[in-house]
N, C-alpha and C positions, 0 to 999 in steps of 0.2 A: 504494500500500500504506500503510495507516494505521500510525502508530507508537504503541506501547503503552508509556507511561512506567512503568506498573506492572511490565511484563515487563523493561524496561530497568533500572530501579532496584531491583527486588526488594523486600526488606523494609527497606531502608535508611531510607525516610521514617518507617515505623512505629517503628523502633529509635530514631531521632532524637527523635521525639515522646515515647517512653517515657523516654528519658534526661532530657528536659526536665522531665517530670512528676516523675521521681525527684529531680531537683535541688530542685524545690519542696518535696517531702516532707522531704528532709534539711534544707533551710533552715528549715522549720517546726519540725523537731525542735530545731535549734540555738537558734532564737528562743525556744523554750519550755523551755530548760534549767533555768530557775528557777521554773517554774510547778508548784505542788503538784499531785500526782496525774496529771501529764501523762505519757502513755505514748508512747515513741518508736516510730515506724513506718517501714517500708521497703517496697519493691516486690518482688514475685516475677515477674520478667520472663517466664518460660517460659509461664505460664498466660495472661497477657494477650495476648502476641504470637500464641500459637496460636489464641486466640479471635478475633483481628482479622485473621488471614491464612488463606487456604485451605490445606488440607493439600496438600503436593506429591505428585505421582504418583511412586511408588517403582518403581525398576527391579528386575527379577528378577535374582537371583544365579545365575550358571551354574556357579560354583565357590565352595566354602566359603572359599577363601583370598582371594577378592576383597574389596575394601573395602566396608563397609556404605554404603548410599546415603542413609541418614537423616542429616540434619545437625542438630546441637543448635541450639535456638532460644534467643534471649534474649527473655524475656517478663516480665510483671510482675503481681503481685497484692499489694495493700497488706496487710501483716501487721505485727503487733506484734513488736518486737525484744526478745529475752530479754537483759536486762542482766547484766553481771558482778556489779554491786553496786547494789541499789536504794537511793535516798536515803531518809532518814527521813520525808520528806513524800510518798513514793510515786512520785516522778518517776523514770522509767527512762532518761532521756537521759544519756548519757555523752559529754561534749563532745569528748574526744579521739577517740572512735570515730566520732562523727558527722562531725568534720572530716576524718578519714582517708577515710571513705566518700564524702564530698562531693568531695574531691580526686580520688579514683579515678573517680567518675562524670564529673567534668569532663574528665578525660583520655579516657575512653571516648566522651564526647560529641564531642570534637575529632576523634577517630579516625573516628567515624561521618560527620562533616562531610567529612573527607578522602576517604572512600569515595564519598560522593555526588559530590564534586567530580571525582573520577577517572571516575565513570560519565558525568557530563556532558561531560567532556573527550573521552571515547571516542565519545559520540554526536556531538559537534561534529566530530570527526575523520571520522566516517563520513559525515556530511552534506557536508562540504567536500572530502573526499578528501585533506586535508593532515594530515600527522603532527605 
C-alpha cells in the first residue's frame, strides 16, 4: 500500500510555506519604513490556501445540533494594510504594528513546525510499531 504524504500531513506544508512568505512580506514592510510612498502589505491566508488545496468532501448533517464539518482555513492574498496614521511622505508602514505582526507570524510558524513534527513522529511510530 502506497503512503500519501499529502493525506498524512494535510495542509501543514502549505501553511508553513505561506507563513514563510508572510515573514518576507512583513520584513519588507519593516525594511521600507523610511521609504517615501511605500505602502505596507500583508497576506490574506484564506484565499491563497483555498486556491492551493482541494476542497474537502463535506459530510451530511443528520441533526441540526451536530457540529459543522467545515473547518476554517488559513490562507493568504497580498493586500495593502490600512494604517492608523499615514506619514507625511505617504508611507503607510507603522513599525510597531509590523513588529507585532512579525512576532505573531513567527510564533505561528513555530506552531506549524511542531504540527509537522508531530505528524512525522506519528508516521514513524506507525512504521516501526514503537511508541
